[in-house]
C-alpha positions, 0 to 999 in steps of 0.5 A: 316738858312731858314730865312737867306736864305730868306733875301739873295734872291733878293727882287723884286719891286712891282709897282702899275698898272695904268688905262687909257681910250683913242683913238687909230688910226689904220694903216688902218685909223680907230679910236677906243676907249678903256681902258688900264691897264699899268704895273706901275703908275710912271709918265715920265716912260715907261710901258707895256700896255694891253687893249681892244678897241671898233672899231665902223667902224667894230663893233668889239672888239680889244684886244691889247698889247703895250708899253706906256709912262706915263706923267702927267695925260695922256699917249701915246702908240704904240700897236698891236691888233687883230680885232675879227670881221675881224680876222686881226692883226693891229698896232695903235698909242694911246693917252688917260687919266690916272685914278687919283690915290687915295690919300694915307691915313696917319694914326698917332698912338698916344700912350696913356698917 
């Protein structure tokens, strides 16, 4: 009965995350550079993002979260972040490159004669 109950539960899809590096233009005109992790690696789809930027103008780190669109080998995102030095919230528009996915290895099992 327990096994039947497990099959009756809705199955959730698990997407692989994607990684990227890029630049973010902040609403105050400053440009940051950073890395992001995206909630999925499906191209031509929207994804949630979390990232950490370095802002050379304020010499500080800027954790951020946002929404991105993944396309080809790049992304565009809109995010909100917190400048750890200035202790202020700001908004940004980002562009960057996605890390290439490792090719999946195909294993063929041949039965012994």
